[in-house]
C-alpha beads as a LAMMPS data file, in Angstrom:
LAMMPS data file: protein, C-alpha beads

74 atoms
73 bonds

1 atom types
1 bond types

-500.0 500.0 xlo xhi
-500.0 500.0 ylo yhi
-500.0 500.0 zlo zhi

Masses

1 110.0

Atoms # bond

1 1 1 -36.725 -219.097 -102.378
2 1 1 -36.602 -216.283 -99.884
3 1 1 -39.407 -217.572 -97.748
4 1 1 -38.858 -220.880 -95.731
5 1 1 -41.438 -222.947 -93.978
6 1 1 -38.818 -224.303 -91.563
7 1 1 -40.378 -222.623 -88.352
8 1 1 -43.598 -224.455 -89.290
9 1 1 -41.897 -227.689 -89.617
10 1 1 -40.351 -227.189 -86.336
11 1 1 -43.311 -225.987 -84.651
12 1 1 -45.167 -228.954 -85.813
13 1 1 -42.488 -231.325 -84.577
14 1 1 -42.100 -229.755 -81.190
15 1 1 -46.067 -229.887 -80.775
16 1 1 -46.242 -233.385 -82.255
17 1 1 -48.394 -232.300 -85.374
18 1 1 -48.301 -234.364 -88.439
19 1 1 -48.810 -233.280 -92.142
20 1 1 -51.434 -236.151 -92.118
21 1 1 -53.382 -234.170 -89.468
22 1 1 -53.307 -231.150 -91.522
23 1 1 -54.643 -232.758 -94.582
24 1 1 -57.505 -234.307 -92.538
25 1 1 -58.433 -230.753 -91.604
26 1 1 -58.756 -229.559 -95.194
27 1 1 -55.148 -228.595 -96.409
28 1 1 -54.646 -229.873 -99.659
29 1 1 -51.681 -232.716 -100.231
30 1 1 -50.070 -230.508 -102.838
31 1 1 -50.229 -227.556 -100.662
32 1 1 -48.670 -229.718 -97.984
33 1 1 -45.919 -230.820 -100.568
34 1 1 -45.234 -227.311 -101.435
35 1 1 -44.500 -226.366 -97.809
36 1 1 -42.356 -229.371 -97.469
37 1 1 -40.431 -227.960 -100.346
38 1 1 -40.374 -224.336 -99.418
39 1 1 -42.724 -223.273 -102.533
40 1 1 -45.160 -220.359 -102.280
41 1 1 -48.634 -220.812 -100.851
42 1 1 -51.392 -218.293 -100.507
43 1 1 -52.187 -215.990 -97.823
44 1 1 -55.571 -217.861 -97.539
45 1 1 -53.846 -221.098 -97.012
46 1 1 -51.392 -219.624 -94.265
47 1 1 -54.513 -218.219 -92.558
48 1 1 -56.138 -221.688 -92.465
49 1 1 -52.960 -223.327 -91.086
50 1 1 -52.656 -220.516 -88.592
51 1 1 -56.586 -221.537 -87.450
52 1 1 -55.780 -225.171 -87.301
53 1 1 -52.410 -224.767 -85.297
54 1 1 -53.784 -221.788 -83.277
55 1 1 -50.527 -219.656 -84.089
56 1 1 -49.526 -216.546 -85.900
57 1 1 -48.027 -216.607 -89.421
58 1 1 -44.613 -215.509 -88.229
59 1 1 -44.550 -218.977 -86.397
60 1 1 -44.791 -220.521 -89.680
61 1 1 -42.366 -218.623 -92.009
62 1 1 -39.366 -216.974 -92.095
63 1 1 -37.558 -214.621 -94.775
64 1 1 -34.044 -215.542 -95.780
65 1 1 -32.087 -212.617 -97.264
66 1 1 -30.633 -214.379 -100.141
67 1 1 -28.283 -211.343 -100.785
68 1 1 -26.808 -211.769 -97.335
69 1 1 -25.828 -215.557 -98.012
70 1 1 -24.252 -214.655 -101.280
71 1 1 -22.074 -211.812 -99.729
72 1 1 -21.050 -214.248 -96.800
73 1 1 -19.601 -216.768 -99.509
74 1 1 -17.601 -214.131 -101.020

Bonds

1 1 1 2
2 1 2 3
3 1 3 4
4 1 4 5
5 1 5 6
6 1 6 7
7 1 7 8
8 1 8 9
9 1 9 10
10 1 10 11
11 1 11 12
12 1 12 13
13 1 13 14
14 1 14 15
15 1 15 16
16 1 16 17
17 1 17 18
18 1 18 19
19 1 19 20
20 1 20 21
21 1 21 22
22 1 22 23
23 1 23 24
24 1 24 25
25 1 25 26
26 1 26 27
27 1 27 28
28 1 28 29
29 1 29 30
30 1 30 31
31 1 31 32
32 1 32 33
33 1 33 34
34 1 34 35
35 1 35 36
36 1 36 37
37 1 37 38
38 1 38 39
39 1 39 40
40 1 40 41
41 1 41 42
42 1 42 43
43 1 43 44
44 1 44 45
45 1 45 46
46 1 46 47
47 1 47 48
48 1 48 49
49 1 49 50
50 1 50 51
51 1 51 52
52 1 52 53
53 1 53 54
54 1 54 55
55 1 55 56
56 1 56 57
57 1 57 58
58 1 58 59
59 1 59 60
60 1 60 61
61 1 61 62
62 1 62 63
63 1 63 64
64 1 64 65
65 1 65 66
66 1 66 67
67 1 67 68
68 1 68 69
69 1 69 70
70 1 70 71
71 1 71 72
72 1 72 73
73 1 73 74
Protein backbone atom coordinates (compact mmCIF):
# COMPACT_ATOMS: atom_id res chain seq x y z
CA UNK A 1 0.00 0.00 0.00
CA UNK A 2 1.53 3.33 -0.97
CA UNK A 3 -0.02 5.16 2.02
CA UNK A 4 1.38 4.42 5.47
CA UNK A 5 0.07 5.46 8.87
CA UNK A 6 3.54 5.11 10.43
CA UNK A 7 3.68 8.87 11.15
CA UNK A 8 0.39 8.62 13.03
CA UNK A 9 1.61 5.71 15.12
CA UNK A 10 4.82 7.63 15.90
CA UNK A 11 2.83 10.80 16.71
CA UNK A 12 0.62 8.81 19.07
CA UNK A 13 3.59 7.16 20.76
CA UNK A 14 5.43 10.49 21.22
CA UNK A 15 2.29 12.10 22.67
CA UNK A 16 1.25 9.06 24.73
CA UNK A 17 -2.06 8.67 22.93
CA UNK A 18 -3.56 5.19 22.76
CA UNK A 19 -5.79 3.56 20.20
CA UNK A 20 -8.13 3.00 23.15
CA UNK A 21 -8.51 6.78 23.50
CA UNK A 22 -9.36 7.10 19.80
CA UNK A 23 -11.96 4.37 20.22
CA UNK A 24 -13.46 6.24 23.18
CA UNK A 25 -13.55 9.40 21.05
CA UNK A 26 -15.73 7.64 18.46
CA UNK A 27 -13.28 6.04 16.01
CA UNK A 28 -14.55 2.56 15.12
CA UNK A 29 -12.44 -0.43 16.22
CA UNK A 30 -12.37 -1.77 12.64
CA UNK A 31 -11.05 1.57 11.41
CA UNK A 32 -8.30 1.49 14.02
CA UNK A 33 -7.40 -2.02 12.88
CA UNK A 34 -7.17 -0.75 9.29
CA UNK A 35 -4.81 1.99 10.44
CA UNK A 36 -2.62 -0.50 12.29
CA UNK A 37 -2.26 -2.48 9.04
CA UNK A 38 -1.89 0.53 6.69
CA UNK A 39 -5.20 -0.11 4.96
CA UNK A 40 -7.22 2.74 3.39
CA UNK A 41 -9.58 4.90 5.46
CA UNK A 42 -11.87 7.71 4.34
CA UNK A 43 -10.97 11.37 4.36
CA UNK A 44 -13.85 11.88 6.80
CA UNK A 45 -12.09 9.50 9.20
CA UNK A 46 -8.81 11.35 8.73
CA UNK A 47 -10.63 14.57 9.52
CA UNK A 48 -12.10 13.14 12.72
CA UNK A 49 -8.70 11.87 13.84
CA UNK A 50 -7.10 15.24 13.07
CA UNK A 51 -9.77 16.91 15.18
CA UNK A 52 -9.15 14.54 18.09
CA UNK A 53 -5.35 14.77 17.90
CA UNK A 54 -5.24 18.48 16.98
CA UNK A 55 -3.01 17.89 13.96
CA UNK A 56 -2.96 17.99 10.15
CA UNK A 57 -3.40 14.99 7.78
CA UNK A 58 0.29 15.24 6.85
CA UNK A 59 1.11 14.46 10.48
CA UNK A 60 -0.73 11.16 10.15
CA UNK A 61 0.12 9.67 6.77
CA UNK A 62 2.98 9.38 4.32
CA UNK A 63 3.17 8.34 0.70
CA UNK A 64 5.57 5.52 -0.10
CA UNK A 65 6.60 5.37 -3.75
CA UNK A 66 6.67 1.63 -4.38
CA UNK A 67 8.27 2.07 -7.80
CA UNK A 68 11.30 3.66 -6.11
CA UNK A 69 11.57 0.74 -3.69
CA UNK A 70 11.44 -1.77 -6.54
CA UNK A 71 14.13 0.10 -8.48
CA UNK A 72 16.46 0.29 -5.48
CA UNK A 73 16.24 -3.50 -5.05
CA UNK A 74 17.43 -4.12 -8.63
